[in-house]
CHARMM internal coordinates of N, CA and C (Angstrom, degrees):
IC EDIT
DIST 1 N 1 CA 1.4291
DIST 1 CA 1 C 1.5157
ANGL 1 N 1 CA 1 C 108.87
DIST 1 C 2 N 1.3388
ANGL 1 CA 1 C 2 N 116.73
DIHE 1 N 1 CA 1 C 2 N 137.67
DIST 2 N 2 CA 1.4611
ANGL 1 C 2 N 2 CA 120.47
DIHE 1 CA 1 C 2 N 2 CA -177.96
DIST 2 CA 2 C 1.5673
ANGL 2 N 2 CA 2 C 105.39
DIHE 1 C 2 N 2 CA 2 C -105.62
DIST 2 C 3 N 1.3316
ANGL 2 CA 2 C 3 N 117.00
DIHE 2 N 2 CA 2 C 3 N 126.94
DIST 3 N 3 CA 1.4521
ANGL 2 C 3 N 3 CA 125.09
DIHE 2 CA 2 C 3 N 3 CA -179.55
DIST 3 CA 3 C 1.5408
ANGL 3 N 3 CA 3 C 107.43
DIHE 2 C 3 N 3 CA 3 C -110.14
DIST 3 C 4 N 1.3126
ANGL 3 CA 3 C 4 N 115.64
DIHE 3 N 3 CA 3 C 4 N 131.32
DIST 4 N 4 CA 1.4990
ANGL 3 C 4 N 4 CA 120.94
DIHE 3 CA 3 C 4 N 4 CA 176.00
DIST 4 CA 4 C 1.5328
ANGL 4 N 4 CA 4 C 111.64
DIHE 3 C 4 N 4 CA 4 C -115.23
DIST 4 C 5 N 1.3206
ANGL 4 CA 4 C 5 N 114.75
DIHE 4 N 4 CA 4 C 5 N 123.38
DIST 5 N 5 CA 1.3984
ANGL 4 C 5 N 5 CA 122.48
DIHE 4 CA 4 C 5 N 5 CA -178.89
DIST 5 CA 5 C 1.5406
ANGL 5 N 5 CA 5 C 105.93
DIHE 4 C 5 N 5 CA 5 C -99.70
DIST 5 C 6 N 1.3366
ANGL 5 CA 5 C 6 N 118.14
DIHE 5 N 5 CA 5 C 6 N 114.80
DIST 6 N 6 CA 1.4522
ANGL 5 C 6 N 6 CA 123.11
DIHE 5 CA 5 C 6 N 6 CA 178.21
DIST 6 CA 6 C 1.5907
ANGL 6 N 6 CA 6 C 107.27
DIHE 5 C 6 N 6 CA 6 C -109.81
DIST 6 C 7 N 1.2789
ANGL 6 CA 6 C 7 N 115.57
DIHE 6 N 6 CA 6 C 7 N 120.46
DIST 7 N 7 CA 1.5035
ANGL 6 C 7 N 7 CA 118.64
DIHE 6 CA 6 C 7 N 7 CA -175.49
DIST 7 CA 7 C 1.5339
ANGL 7 N 7 CA 7 C 111.25
DIHE 6 C 7 N 7 CA 7 C -130.02
DIST 7 C 8 N 1.2896
ANGL 7 CA 7 C 8 N 111.94
DIHE 7 N 7 CA 7 C 8 N 144.80
DIST 8 N 8 CA 1.4431
ANGL 7 C 8 N 8 CA 117.68
DIHE 7 CA 7 C 8 N 8 CA 173.10
DIST 8 CA 8 C 1.5946
ANGL 8 N 8 CA 8 C 108.11
DIHE 7 C 8 N 8 CA 8 C -87.16
DIST 8 C 9 N 1.3337
ANGL 8 CA 8 C 9 N 112.60
DIHE 8 N 8 CA 8 C 9 N -45.79
DIST 9 N 9 CA 1.4956
ANGL 8 C 9 N 9 CA 122.77
DIHE 8 CA 8 C 9 N 9 CA 172.60
DIST 9 CA 9 C 1.4799
ANGL 9 N 9 CA 9 C 108.63
DIHE 8 C 9 N 9 CA 9 C -136.68
DIST 9 C 10 N 1.2673
ANGL 9 CA 9 C 10 N 118.72
DIHE 9 N 9 CA 9 C 10 N 130.50
DIST 10 N 10 CA 1.4708
ANGL 9 C 10 N 10 CA 122.32
DIHE 9 CA 9 C 10 N 10 CA -176.52
DIST 10 CA 10 C 1.5624
ANGL 10 N 10 CA 10 C 108.61
DIHE 9 C 10 N 10 CA 10 C -78.55
DIST 10 C 11 N 1.3478
ANGL 10 CA 10 C 11 N 113.12
DIHE 10 N 10 CA 10 C 11 N 98.74
DIST 11 N 11 CA 1.4461
ANGL 10 C 11 N 11 CA 121.00
DIHE 10 CA 10 C 11 N 11 CA -173.60
DIST 11 CA 11 C 1.5426
ANGL 11 N 11 CA 11 C 110.80
DIHE 10 C 11 N 11 CA 11 C -93.68
DIST 11 C 12 N 1.3082
ANGL 11 CA 11 C 12 N 117.59
DIHE 11 N 11 CA 11 C 12 N 167.75
DIST 12 N 12 CA 1.4914
ANGL 11 C 12 N 12 CA 120.97
DIHE 11 CA 11 C 12 N 12 CA 175.82
DIST 12 CA 12 C 1.5450
ANGL 12 N 12 CA 12 C 111.60
DIHE 11 C 12 N 12 CA 12 C -61.80
DIST 12 C 13 N 1.3673
ANGL 12 CA 12 C 13 N 114.10
DIHE 12 N 12 CA 12 C 13 N -30.33
DIST 13 N 13 CA 1.4905
ANGL 12 C 13 N 13 CA 114.39
DIHE 12 CA 12 C 13 N 13 CA 179.79
DIST 13 CA 13 C 1.5194
ANGL 13 N 13 CA 13 C 111.30
DIHE 12 C 13 N 13 CA 13 C -68.64
DIST 13 C 14 N 1.3645
ANGL 13 CA 13 C 14 N 116.54
DIHE 13 N 13 CA 13 C 14 N -38.37
DIST 14 N 14 CA 1.5073
ANGL 13 C 14 N 14 CA 117.68
DIHE 13 CA 13 C 14 N 14 CA 177.04
DIST 14 CA 14 C 1.5460
ANGL 14 N 14 CA 14 C 109.41
DIHE 13 C 14 N 14 CA 14 C -67.93
DIST 14 C 15 N 1.2937
ANGL 14 CA 14 C 15 N 119.45
DIHE 14 N 14 CA 14 C 15 N -37.18
DIST 15 N 15 CA 1.4640
ANGL 14 C 15 N 15 CA 121.35
DIHE 14 CA 14 C 15 N 15 CA 176.91
DIST 15 CA 15 C 1.5565
ANGL 15 N 15 CA 15 C 108.84
DIHE 14 C 15 N 15 CA 15 C -60.65
DIST 15 C 16 N 1.2794
ANGL 15 CA 15 C 16 N 119.43
DIHE 15 N 15 CA 15 C 16 N -43.42
DIST 16 N 16 CA 1.4927
ANGL 15 C 16 N 16 CA 121.83
DIHE 15 CA 15 C 16 N 16 CA 179.59
DIST 16 CA 16 C 1.5224
ANGL 16 N 16 CA 16 C 110.29
DIHE 15 C 16 N 16 CA 16 C -65.03
DIST 16 C 17 N 1.3158
ANGL 16 CA 16 C 17 N 117.24
DIHE 16 N 16 CA 16 C 17 N -40.25
DIST 17 N 17 CA 1.4938
ANGL 16 C 17 N 17 CA 119.72
DIHE 16 CA 16 C 17 N 17 CA 179.50
DIST 17 CA 17 C 1.5452
ANGL 17 N 17 CA 17 C 109.24
DIHE 16 C 17 N 17 CA 17 C -66.71
DIST 17 C 18 N 1.3053
ANGL 17 CA 17 C 18 N 117.89
DIHE 17 N 17 CA 17 C 18 N -43.97
DIST 18 N 18 CA 1.5074
ANGL 17 C 18 N 18 CA 120.78
DIHE 17 CA 17 C 18 N 18 CA 178.65
DIST 18 CA 18 C 1.5614
ANGL 18 N 18 CA 18 C 109.49
DIHE 17 C 18 N 18 CA 18 C -59.78
DIST 18 C 19 N 1.2832
ANGL 18 CA 18 C 19 N 117.13
DIHE 18 N 18 CA 18 C 19 N -40.47
DIST 19 N 19 CA 1.4062
ANGL 18 C 19 N 19 CA 117.46
DIHE 18 CA 18 C 19 N 19 CA 179.74
DIST 19 CA 19 C 1.5616
ANGL 19 N 19 CA 19 C 111.72
DIHE 18 C 19 N 19 CA 19 C -62.19
DIST 19 C 20 N 1.3132
ANGL 19 CA 19 C 20 N 115.67
DIHE 19 N 19 CA 19 C 20 N -40.50
DIST 20 N 20 CA 1.4703
ANGL 19 C 20 N 20 CA 119.83
DIHE 19 CA 19 C 20 N 20 CA 175.11
DIST 20 CA 20 C 1.5494
ANGL 20 N 20 CA 20 C 112.38
DIHE 19 C 20 N 20 CA 20 C -60.01
DIST 20 C 21 N 1.3561
ANGL 20 CA 20 C 21 N 113.22
DIHE 20 N 20 CA 20 C 21 N -46.85
DIST 21 N 21 CA 1.4513
ANGL 20 C 21 N 21 CA 119.21
DIHE 20 CA 20 C 21 N 21 CA 177.99
DIST 21 CA 21 C 1.5362
ANGL 21 N 21 CA 21 C 114.62
DIHE 20 C 21 N 21 CA 21 C -59.49
DIST 21 C 22 N 1.3325
ANGL 21 CA 21 C 22 N 118.00
DIHE 21 N 21 CA 21 C 22 N -36.54
DIST 22 N 22 CA 1.4339
ANGL 21 C 22 N 22 CA 120.69
DIHE 21 CA 21 C 22 N 22 CA -178.25
DIST 22 CA 22 C 1.4703
ANGL 22 N 22 CA 22 C 113.05
DIHE 21 C 22 N 22 CA 22 C -65.12
DIST 22 C 23 N 1.3642
ANGL 22 CA 22 C 23 N 118.28
DIHE 22 N 22 CA 22 C 23 N -21.48
DIST 23 N 23 CA 1.4505
ANGL 22 C 23 N 23 CA 123.18
DIHE 22 CA 22 C 23 N 23 CA 179.15
DIST 23 CA 23 C 1.5417
ANGL 23 N 23 CA 23 C 113.76
DIHE 22 C 23 N 23 CA 23 C -80.60
DIST 23 C 24 N 1.3275
ANGL 23 CA 23 C 24 N 116.56
DIHE 23 N 23 CA 23 C 24 N -12.57
DIST 24 N 24 CA 1.4474
ANGL 23 C 24 N 24 CA 119.81
DIHE 23 CA 23 C 24 N 24 CA -178.40
DIST 24 CA 24 C 1.4963
ANGL 24 N 24 CA 24 C 110.95
DIHE 23 C 24 N 24 CA 24 C -83.00
DIST 24 C 25 N 1.3674
ANGL 24 CA 24 C 25 N 118.44
DIHE 24 N 24 CA 24 C 25 N 121.23
DIST 25 N 25 CA 1.4325
ANGL 24 C 25 N 25 CA 120.20
DIHE 24 CA 24 C 25 N 25 CA -171.31
DIST 25 CA 25 C 1.6053
ANGL 25 N 25 CA 25 C 113.14
DIHE 24 C 25 N 25 CA 25 C -71.07
DIST 25 C 26 N 1.3278
ANGL 25 CA 25 C 26 N 117.86
DIHE 25 N 25 CA 25 C 26 N -18.69
DIST 26 N 26 CA 1.4488
ANGL 25 C 26 N 26 CA 115.31
DIHE 25 CA 25 C 26 N 26 CA -175.68
DIST 26 CA 26 C 1.5617
ANGL 26 N 26 CA 26 C 111.66
DIHE 25 C 26 N 26 CA 26 C -85.84
DIST 26 C 27 N 1.3151
ANGL 26 CA 26 C 27 N 116.98
DIHE 26 N 26 CA 26 C 27 N -4.26
DIST 27 N 27 CA 1.4784
ANGL 26 C 27 N 27 CA 120.29
DIHE 26 CA 26 C 27 N 27 CA 179.21
DIST 27 CA 27 C 1.6185
ANGL 27 N 27 CA 27 C 106.31
DIHE 26 C 27 N 27 CA 27 C -86.25
DIST 27 C 28 N 1.3066
ANGL 27 CA 27 C 28 N 111.61
DIHE 27 N 27 CA 27 C 28 N 118.28
DIST 28 N 28 CA 1.5014
ANGL 27 C 28 N 28 CA 116.16
DIHE 27 CA 27 C 28 N 28 CA -179.77
DIST 28 CA 28 C 1.5079
ANGL 28 N 28 CA 28 C 115.86
DIHE 27 C 28 N 28 CA 28 C -87.86
DIST 28 C 29 N 1.2813
ANGL 28 CA 28 C 29 N 111.86
DIHE 28 N 28 CA 28 C 29 N -32.01
DIST 29 N 29 CA 1.4917
ANGL 28 C 29 N 29 CA 117.58
DIHE 28 CA 28 C 29 N 29 CA -174.33
DIST 29 CA 29 C 1.4977
ANGL 29 N 29 CA 29 C 112.25
DIHE 28 C 29 N 29 CA 29 C -151.36
DIST 29 C 30 N 1.3577
ANGL 29 CA 29 C 30 N 117.39
DIHE 29 N 29 CA 29 C 30 N 140.47
DIST 30 N 30 CA 1.5123
ANGL 29 C 30 N 30 CA 120.29
DIHE 29 CA 29 C 30 N 30 CA 177.51
DIST 30 CA 30 C 1.4870
ANGL 30 N 30 CA 30 C 103.20
DIHE 29 C 30 N 30 CA 30 C -121.45
DIST 30 C 31 N 1.3423
ANGL 30 CA 30 C 31 N 118.02
DIHE 30 N 30 CA 30 C 31 N 126.46
DIST 31 N 31 CA 1.3948
ANGL 30 C 31 N 31 CA 125.73
DIHE 30 CA 30 C 31 N 31 CA -178.55
DIST 31 CA 31 C 1.5864
ANGL 31 N 31 CA 31 C 109.24
DIHE 30 C 31 N 31 CA 31 C -114.06
DIST 31 C 32 N 1.2968
ANGL 31 CA 31 C 32 N 117.96
DIHE 31 N 31 CA 31 C 32 N 129.14
DIST 32 N 32 CA 1.4430
ANGL 31 C 32 N 32 CA 121.50
DIHE 31 CA 31 C 32 N 32 CA 178.77
DIST 32 CA 32 C 1.5077
ANGL 32 N 32 CA 32 C 110.87
DIHE 31 C 32 N 32 CA 32 C -104.58
DIST 32 C 33 N 1.3731
ANGL 32 CA 32 C 33 N 117.22
DIHE 32 N 32 CA 32 C 33 N 140.11
DIST 33 N 33 CA 1.4340
ANGL 32 C 33 N 33 CA 122.84
DIHE 32 CA 32 C 33 N 33 CA 179.11
DIST 33 CA 33 C 1.5179
ANGL 33 N 33 CA 33 C 109.97
DIHE 32 C 33 N 33 CA 33 C -151.22
DIST 33 C 34 N 1.2881
ANGL 33 CA 33 C 34 N 117.40
DIHE 33 N 33 CA 33 C 34 N 148.83
DIST 34 N 34 CA 1.4924
ANGL 33 C 34 N 34 CA 122.15
DIHE 33 CA 33 C 34 N 34 CA 179.55
DIST 34 CA 34 C 1.5492
ANGL 34 N 34 CA 34 C 106.50
DIHE 33 C 34 N 34 CA 34 C -87.00
DIST 34 C 35 N 1.3435
ANGL 34 CA 34 C 35 N 113.98
DIHE 34 N 34 CA 34 C 35 N 140.10
DIST 35 N 35 CA 1.4386
ANGL 34 C 35 N 35 CA 121.47
DIHE 34 CA 34 C 35 N 35 CA -179.66
DIST 35 CA 35 C 1.4943
ANGL 35 N 35 CA 35 C 113.92
DIHE 34 C 35 N 35 CA 35 C -147.58
DIST 35 C 36 N 1.3434
ANGL 35 CA 35 C 36 N 114.66
DIHE 35 N 35 CA 35 C 36 N -162.72
DIST 36 N 36 CA 1.4773
ANGL 35 C 36 N 36 CA 121.02
DIHE 35 CA 35 C 36 N 36 CA -176.31
DIST 36 CA 36 C 1.5763
ANGL 36 N 36 CA 36 C 110.77
DIHE 35 C 36 N 36 CA 36 C -85.47
DIST 36 C 37 N 1.3050
ANGL 36 CA 36 C 37 N 118.05
DIHE 36 N 36 CA 36 C 37 N -25.72
DIST 37 N 37 CA 1.4415
ANGL 36 C 37 N 37 CA 119.34
DIHE 36 CA 36 C 37 N 37 CA -178.18
DIST 37 CA 37 C 1.5711
ANGL 37 N 37 CA 37 C 110.43
DIHE 36 C 37 N 37 CA 37 C -150.96
DIST 37 C 38 N 1.3074
ANGL 37 CA 37 C 38 N 117.87
DIHE 37 N 37 CA 37 C 38 N 165.45
DIST 38 N 38 CA 1.4108
ANGL 37 C 38 N 38 CA 119.96
DIHE 37 CA 37 C 38 N 38 CA -176.37
DIST 38 CA 38 C 1.5495
ANGL 38 N 38 CA 38 C 110.38
DIHE 37 C 38 N 38 CA 38 C -87.00
DIST 38 C 39 N 1.3335
ANGL 38 CA 38 C 39 N 113.63
DIHE 38 N 38 CA 38 C 39 N 115.28
DIST 39 N 39 CA 1.4813
ANGL 38 C 39 N 39 CA 122.33
DIHE 38 CA 38 C 39 N 39 CA -174.84
DIST 39 CA 39 C 1.4341
ANGL 39 N 39 CA 39 C 110.24
DIHE 38 C 39 N 39 CA 39 C -147.70
DIST 39 C 40 N 1.3132
ANGL 39 CA 39 C 40 N 121.02
DIHE 39 N 39 CA 39 C 40 N 148.02
DIST 40 N 40 CA 1.4275
ANGL 39 C 40 N 40 CA 125.99
DIHE 39 CA 39 C 40 N 40 CA 172.94
DIST 40 CA 40 C 1.5213
ANGL 40 N 40 CA 40 C 109.02
DIHE 39 C 40 N 40 CA 40 C -125.83
DIST 40 C 41 N 1.3848
ANGL 40 CA 40 C 41 N 113.99
DIHE 40 N 40 CA 40 C 41 N 131.73
DIST 41 N 41 CA 1.4869
ANGL 40 C 41 N 41 CA 121.87
DIHE 40 CA 40 C 41 N 41 CA -173.83
DIST 41 CA 41 C 1.5598
ANGL 41 N 41 CA 41 C 105.58
DIHE 40 C 41 N 41 CA 41 C -123.40
DIST 41 C 42 N 1.3280
ANGL 41 CA 41 C 42 N 111.86
DIHE 41 N 41 CA 41 C 42 N 145.37
DIST 42 N 42 CA 1.5003
ANGL 41 C 42 N 42 CA 119.02
DIHE 41 CA 41 C 42 N 42 CA 175.14
DIST 42 CA 42 C 1.5424
ANGL 42 N 42 CA 42 C 104.48
DIHE 41 C 42 N 42 CA 42 C -128.62
DIST 42 C 43 N 1.3151
ANGL 42 CA 42 C 43 N 115.36
DIHE 42 N 42 CA 42 C 43 N 119.99
DIST 43 N 43 CA 1.4834
ANGL 42 C 43 N 43 CA 121.89
DIHE 42 CA 42 C 43 N 43 CA 179.48
DIST 43 CA 43 C 1.4993
ANGL 43 N 43 CA 43 C 111.34
DIHE 42 C 43 N 43 CA 43 C 51.50
DIST 43 C 44 N 1.3553
ANGL 43 CA 43 C 44 N 117.07
DIHE 43 N 43 CA 43 C 44 N 42.20
DIST 44 N 44 CA 1.4471
ANGL 43 C 44 N 44 CA 122.22
DIHE 43 CA 43 C 44 N 44 CA 175.91
DIST 44 CA 44 C 1.5393
ANGL 44 N 44 CA 44 C 118.26
DIHE 43 C 44 N 44 CA 44 C 81.13
DIST 44 C 45 N 1.3680
ANGL 44 CA 44 C 45 N 114.15
DIHE 44 N 44 CA 44 C 45 N 3.70
DIST 45 N 45 CA 1.4357
ANGL 44 C 45 N 45 CA 119.17
DIHE 44 CA 44 C 45 N 45 CA -176.60
DIST 45 CA 45 C 1.5362
ANGL 45 N 45 CA 45 C 106.50
DIHE 44 C 45 N 45 CA 45 C -115.69
DIST 45 C 46 N 1.3095
ANGL 45 CA 45 C 46 N 121.27
DIHE 45 N 45 CA 45 C 46 N 133.46
DIST 46 N 46 CA 1.4436
ANGL 45 C 46 N 46 CA 125.07
DIHE 45 CA 45 C 46 N 46 CA -177.23
DIST 46 CA 46 C 1.5626
ANGL 46 N 46 CA 46 C 106.15
DIHE 45 C 46 N 46 CA 46 C -74.36
DIST 46 C 47 N 1.3723
ANGL 46 CA 46 C 47 N 113.82
DIHE 46 N 46 CA 46 C 47 N 122.15
DIST 47 N 47 CA 1.4294
ANGL 46 C 47 N 47 CA 118.70
DIHE 46 CA 46 C 47 N 47 CA 179.04
DIST 47 CA 47 C 1.6340
ANGL 47 N 47 CA 47 C 112.73
DIHE 46 C 47 N 47 CA 47 C -109.91
DIST 47 C 48 N 1.3081
ANGL 47 CA 47 C 48 N 115.12
DIHE 47 N 47 CA 47 C 48 N -12.87
DIST 48 N 48 CA 1.4273
ANGL 47 C 48 N 48 CA 117.87
DIHE 47 CA 47 C 48 N 48 CA 179.30
DIST 48 CA 48 C 1.5215
ANGL 48 N 48 CA 48 C 111.33
DIHE 47 C 48 N 48 CA 48 C -153.89
DIST 48 C 49 N 1.3338
ANGL 48 CA 48 C 49 N 111.43
DIHE 48 N 48 CA 48 C 49 N 134.92
DIST 49 N 49 CA 1.4747
ANGL 48 C 49 N 49 CA 122.06
DIHE 48 CA 48 C 49 N 49 CA 166.07
DIST 49 CA 49 C 1.4891
ANGL 49 N 49 CA 49 C 107.16
DIHE 48 C 49 N 49 CA 49 C -128.76
DIST 49 C 50 N 1.2413
ANGL 49 CA 49 C 50 N 119.92
DIHE 49 N 49 CA 49 C 50 N 161.77
DIST 50 N 50 CA 1.4263
ANGL 49 C 50 N 50 CA 123.34
DIHE 49 CA 49 C 50 N 50 CA -173.65
DIST 50 CA 50 C 1.5115
ANGL 50 N 50 CA 50 C 113.00
DIHE 49 C 50 N 50 CA 50 C -47.67
DIST 50 C 51 N 1.3235
ANGL 50 CA 50 C 51 N 118.04
DIHE 50 N 50 CA 50 C 51 N 130.43
DIST 51 N 51 CA 1.4383
ANGL 50 C 51 N 51 CA 120.94
DIHE 50 CA 50 C 51 N 51 CA 177.72
DIST 51 CA 51 C 1.4967
ANGL 51 N 51 CA 51 C 114.19
DIHE 50 C 51 N 51 CA 51 C 94.18
DIST 51 C 52 N 1.3616
ANGL 51 CA 51 C 52 N 120.51
DIHE 51 N 51 CA 51 C 52 N -3.00
DIST 52 N 52 CA 1.4652
ANGL 51 C 52 N 52 CA 121.21
DIHE 51 CA 51 C 52 N 52 CA -174.05
DIST 52 CA 52 C 1.5109
ANGL 52 N 52 CA 52 C 107.17
DIHE 51 C 52 N 52 CA 52 C -109.89
DIST 52 C 53 N 1.3387
ANGL 52 CA 52 C 53 N 116.30
DIHE 52 N 52 CA 52 C 53 N 170.38
DIST 53 N 53 CA 1.4318
ANGL 52 C 53 N 53 CA 124.80
DIHE 52 CA 52 C 53 N 53 CA 178.09
DIST 53 CA 53 C 1.6281
ANGL 53 N 53 CA 53 C 110.55
DIHE 52 C 53 N 53 CA 53 C -93.89
DIST 53 C 54 N 1.2770
ANGL 53 CA 53 C 54 N 119.56
DIHE 53 N 53 CA 53 C 54 N 113.97
DIST 54 N 54 CA 1.4897
ANGL 53 C 54 N 54 CA 119.87
DIHE 53 CA 53 C 54 N 54 CA -176.76
DIST 54 CA 54 C 1.4675
ANGL 54 N 54 CA 54 C 113.99
DIHE 53 C 54 N 54 CA 54 C -64.51
DIST 54 C 55 N 1.3362
ANGL 54 CA 54 C 55 N 118.50
DIHE 54 N 54 CA 54 C 55 N -39.01
DIST 55 N 55 CA 1.4575
ANGL 54 C 55 N 55 CA 122.45
DIHE 54 CA 54 C 55 N 55 CA -176.31
DIST 55 CA 55 C 1.5342
ANGL 55 N 55 CA 55 C 110.71
DIHE 54 C 55 N 55 CA 55 C -59.87
DIST 55 C 56 N 1.3156
ANGL 55 CA 55 C 56 N 118.61
DIHE 55 N 55 CA 55 C 56 N -39.56
DIST 56 N 56 CA 1.4498
ANGL 55 C 56 N 56 CA 121.72
DIHE 55 CA 55 C 56 N 56 CA 179.21
DIST 56 CA 56 C 1.5564
ANGL 56 N 56 CA 56 C 109.95
DIHE 55 C 56 N 56 CA 56 C -65.24
DIST 56 C 57 N 1.2701
ANGL 56 CA 56 C 57 N 115.69
DIHE 56 N 56 CA 56 C 57 N -42.65
DIST 57 N 57 CA 1.4689
ANGL 56 C 57 N 57 CA 119.84
DIHE 56 CA 56 C 57 N 57 CA 175.06
DIST 57 CA 57 C 1.5284
ANGL 57 N 57 CA 57 C 112.70
DIHE 56 C 57 N 57 CA 57 C -61.71
DIST 57 C 58 N 1.3118
ANGL 57 CA 57 C 58 N 116.50
DIHE 57 N 57 CA 57 C 58 N -36.40
DIST 58 N 58 CA 1.4592
ANGL 57 C 58 N 58 CA 121.53
DIHE 57 CA 57 C 58 N 58 CA -179.65
DIST 58 CA 58 C 1.4464
ANGL 58 N 58 CA 58 C 110.74
DIHE 57 C 58 N 58 CA 58 C -66.20
DIST 58 C 59 N 1.3586
ANGL 58 CA 58 C 59 N 117.20
DIHE 58 N 58 CA 58 C 59 N -40.23
DIST 59 N 59 CA 1.5183
ANGL 58 C 59 N 59 CA 120.76
DIHE 58 CA 58 C 59 N 59 CA 176.01
DIST 59 CA 59 C 1.5607
ANGL 59 N 59 CA 59 C 110.27
DIHE 58 C 59 N 59 CA 59 C -63.98
DIST 59 C 60 N 1.3598
ANGL 59 CA 59 C 60 N 115.61
DIHE 59 N 59 CA 59 C 60 N -35.32
DIST 60 N 60 CA 1.4699
ANGL 59 C 60 N 60 CA 118.27
DIHE 59 CA 59 C 60 N 60 CA 178.67
DIST 60 CA 60 C 1.4837
ANGL 60 N 60 CA 60 C 109.42
DIHE 59 C 60 N 60 CA 60 C -60.72
DIST 60 C 61 N 1.3354
ANGL 60 CA 60 C 61 N 118.46
DIHE 60 N 60 CA 60 C 61 N -41.40
DIST 61 N 61 CA 1.4710
ANGL 60 C 61 N 61 CA 121.61
DIHE 60 CA 60 C 61 N 61 CA -175.71
DIST 61 CA 61 C 1.5536
ANGL 61 N 61 CA 61 C 107.94
DIHE 60 C 61 N 61 CA 61 C -67.93
DIST 61 C 62 N 1.3540
ANGL 61 CA 61 C 62 N 118.21
DIHE 61 N 61 CA 61 C 62 N -40.65
DIST 62 N 62 CA 1.4686
ANGL 61 C 62 N 62 CA 121.63
DIHE 61 CA 61 C 62 N 62 CA 179.38
DIST 62 CA 62 C 1.5346
ANGL 62 N 62 CA 62 C 109.73
DIHE 61 C 62 N 62 CA 62 C -62.02
DIST 62 C 63 N 1.3080
ANGL 62 CA 62 C 63 N 117.06
DIHE 62 N 62 CA 62 C 63 N -40.86
DIST 63 N 63 CA 1.4775
ANGL 62 C 63 N 63 CA 120.02
DIHE 62 CA 62 C 63 N 63 CA 178.12
DIST 63 CA 63 C 1.5147
ANGL 63 N 63 CA 63 C 110.67
DIHE 62 C 63 N 63 CA 63 C -62.70
DIST 63 C 64 N 1.3767
ANGL 63 CA 63 C 64 N 115.60
DIHE 63 N 63 CA 63 C 64 N -49.30
DIST 64 N 64 CA 1.4590
ANGL 63 C 64 N 64 CA 118.78
DIHE 63 CA 63 C 64 N 64 CA 179.21
DIST 64 CA 64 C 1.4980
ANGL 64 N 64 CA 64 C 113.79
DIHE 63 C 64 N 64 CA 64 C -54.85
DIST 64 C 65 N 1.4445
ANGL 64 CA 64 C 65 N 113.50
DIHE 64 N 64 CA 64 C 65 N -41.02
DIST 65 N 65 CA 1.4880
ANGL 64 C 65 N 65 CA 119.06
DIHE 64 CA 64 C 65 N 65 CA 176.14
DIST 65 CA 65 C 1.4806
ANGL 65 N 65 CA 65 C 114.12
DIHE 64 C 65 N 65 CA 65 C -61.39
DIST 65 C 66 N 1.3206
ANGL 65 CA 65 C 66 N 117.63
DIHE 65 N 65 CA 65 C 66 N -35.87
DIST 66 N 66 CA 1.4795
ANGL 65 C 66 N 66 CA 124.46
DIHE 65 CA 65 C 66 N 66 CA -177.35
DIST 66 CA 66 C 1.5378
ANGL 66 N 66 CA 66 C 113.45
DIHE 65 C 66 N 66 CA 66 C -80.92
DIST 66 C 67 N 1.3260
ANGL 66 CA 66 C 67 N 119.90
DIHE 66 N 66 CA 66 C 67 N -12.02
DIST 67 N 67 CA 1.4398
ANGL 66 C 67 N 67 CA 118.85
DIHE 66 CA 66 C 67 N 67 CA -173.91
DIST 67 CA 67 C 1.4980
ANGL 67 N 67 CA 67 C 115.18
DIHE 66 C 67 N 67 CA 67 C -63.02
DIST 67 C 68 N 1.3149
ANGL 67 CA 67 C 68 N 123.61
DIHE 67 N 67 CA 67 C 68 N -33.79
DIST 68 N 68 CA 1.4657
ANGL 67 C 68 N 68 CA 120.87
DIHE 67 CA 67 C 68 N 68 CA 172.00
DIST 68 CA 68 C 1.4804
ANGL 68 N 68 CA 68 C 115.00
DIHE 67 C 68 N 68 CA 68 C -58.93
DIST 68 C 69 N 1.3468
ANGL 68 CA 68 C 69 N 116.23
DIHE 68 N 68 CA 68 C 69 N -38.35
DIST 69 N 69 CA 1.4664
ANGL 68 C 69 N 69 CA 120.87
DIHE 68 CA 68 C 69 N 69 CA 177.85
DIST 69 CA 69 C 1.5586
ANGL 69 N 69 CA 69 C 111.48
DIHE 68 C 69 N 69 CA 69 C -70.00
DIST 69 C 70 N 1.2925
ANGL 69 CA 69 C 70 N 119.41
DIHE 69 N 69 CA 69 C 70 N -34.69
DIST 70 N 70 CA 1.4056
ANGL 69 C 70 N 70 CA 122.44
DIHE 69 CA 69 C 70 N 70 CA -179.38
DIST 70 CA 70 C 1.5451
ANGL 70 N 70 CA 70 C 113.10
DIHE 69 C 70 N 70 CA 70 C -77.90
DIST 70 C 71 N 1.2993
ANGL 70 CA 70 C 71 N 117.23
DIHE 70 N 70 CA 70 C 71 N -40.44
DIST 71 N 71 CA 1.4130
ANGL 70 C 71 N 71 CA 124.54
DIHE 70 CA 70 C 71 N 71 CA -179.79
DIST 71 CA 71 C 1.5100
ANGL 71 N 71 CA 71 C 110.16
DIHE 70 C 71 N 71 CA 71 C -107.91
DIST 71 C 72 N 1.3093
ANGL 71 CA 71 C 72 N 121.09
DIHE 71 N 71 CA 71 C 72 N 92.87
DIST 72 N 72 CA 1.5033
ANGL 71 C 72 N 72 CA 120.33
DIHE 71 CA 71 C 72 N 72 CA -177.99
DIST 72 CA 72 C 1.4959
ANGL 72 N 72 CA 72 C 110.00
DIHE 71 C 72 N 72 CA 72 C -69.40
DIST 72 C 73 N 1.3352
ANGL 72 CA 72 C 73 N 113.32
DIHE 72 N 72 CA 72 C 73 N 155.21
DIST 73 N 73 CA 1.4811
ANGL 72 C 73 N 73 CA 122.63
DIHE 72 CA 72 C 73 N 73 CA 178.15
DIST 73 CA 73 C 1.4780
ANGL 73 N 73 CA 73 C 108.23
DIHE 72 C 73 N 73 CA 73 C -71.27
DIST 73 C 74 N 1.3685
ANGL 73 CA 73 C 74 N 115.68
DIHE 73 N 73 CA 73 C 74 N 132.88
DIST 74 N 74 CA 1.4371
ANGL 73 C 74 N 74 CA 121.29
DIHE 73 CA 73 C 74 N 74 CA 177.72
DIST 74 CA 74 C 1.5684
ANGL 74 N 74 CA 74 C 106.84
DIHE 73 C 74 N 74 CA 74 C -122.38
DIST 74 C 75 N 1.2958
ANGL 74 CA 74 C 75 N 112.83
DIHE 74 N 74 CA 74 C 75 N 127.78
DIST 75 N 75 CA 1.4684
ANGL 74 C 75 N 75 CA 114.25
DIHE 74 CA 74 C 75 N 75 CA 176.44
DIST 75 CA 75 C 1.5085
ANGL 75 N 75 CA 75 C 109.78
DIHE 74 C 75 N 75 CA 75 C -99.72
DIST 75 C 76 N 1.3673
ANGL 75 CA 75 C 76 N 115.32
DIHE 75 N 75 CA 75 C 76 N 147.07
DIST 76 N 76 CA 1.4964
ANGL 75 C 76 N 76 CA 119.34
DIHE 75 CA 75 C 76 N 76 CA -172.62
DIST 76 CA 76 C 1.4097
ANGL 76 N 76 CA 76 C 107.25
DIHE 75 C 76 N 76 CA 76 C -91.82
END
COOR INIT
IC SEED 1 N 1 CA 1 C
IC BUILD
């Protein structure tokens, strides 16, 4: 999984969140870029905005990725 950290200003809160994300084994790469607001995205889905828990958002992305395996395609 590729995680993109977009920051306006690199704050201690972002540093704390990135430390948490580095401990997750399913994250292959973390990319940093400057932007308009502080946001963290995983595979194109926003998992964190200021004041939220990034790990909870990361699990949401994993569930979304597994949905096609859980719900097989049925043709009518």
